[in-house]
N, C-alpha and C positions, 0 to 999 in steps of 0.2 A: 812527214805526216800531214794529212789535210783534214781539216775539220769542217763539218757542216754545223752551223750554229743558228740558233733562233734567238732573236732579241725581242723585247717587249718595250713599248713606249707608253707609260701611263698617261702622259699629257695628250697623246693622240689616240689612245686605246687601240693601238695597232701592233701587229707582229711584223717581223722582217726576217727572212731566211737567206743565207748565202754561205759560200764555202771560202776557205782561205788556208794558207800554210803558216800564217802568223796571226793568231787570234788576238794576242795582246795589242799589237799595232793596229789591227783593224778595229777593235773596240775603242781604242783611243781616238781613231779618226772619226768613227761614228759619233762619239760624244763631244768632239771639238768642232763639229760642223764641217769637217773636211770632205765628207761624203755627200754628194748632191742628193742621193736618194733618201738619206736619213737625217739631214740636218734640221728639218722642220720638227722632228720628233724627240729632240734631245730632252731628257736624259734616257738613253737606252740601257736596258738591263738584260744581261745574258741570262737566259733561262734554261737552255738546253744545248748540248753539244753531242756529236757523234764523230768519232775519228776513223779515218781510212788511211790505208797505205799509199794510195795513188789519187791523183786529181780526177781521173775519169770516174772512178767509183764515187767520189764525193759529188761530182756534177750529176751523176745519175740520181742520187738521192735528193739533191737540191731541186732538180727538175720535178721529181715525183711529188715532193712536198708542195711546190708551187702549183702544180696541177691539181692536187687534192685539196689544197687550202691549208694554211698553217694550223688554224684552230681545229679543223677535222683530223689532220695528221696527229696532232697532240692527243686528241681523244682516242684515236685508233691505237696508239701506243700506251694508252692509260696513264698519260702524263697529267698530273693535277697541278694546275697553276691558277692561283687566285688573281683575277684581273681587277 
């Protein structure tokens, strides 16, 4: 299984979206500063996940979210998250 997930950093007031097949490991890497793209926003909170059977399906949604904008995507799917 592959998961597209959205993180939120309160310290940076930013969202981050990516896909993985090991979400626990990736979340640990985000919050331990091992990921170059997210180390400045520690502490990241997992706020939304969507699972897929294959990586290509997950990559399609990840790309769609990035093009649309994470905040707008969350509004489109009626996901309420207090920032």
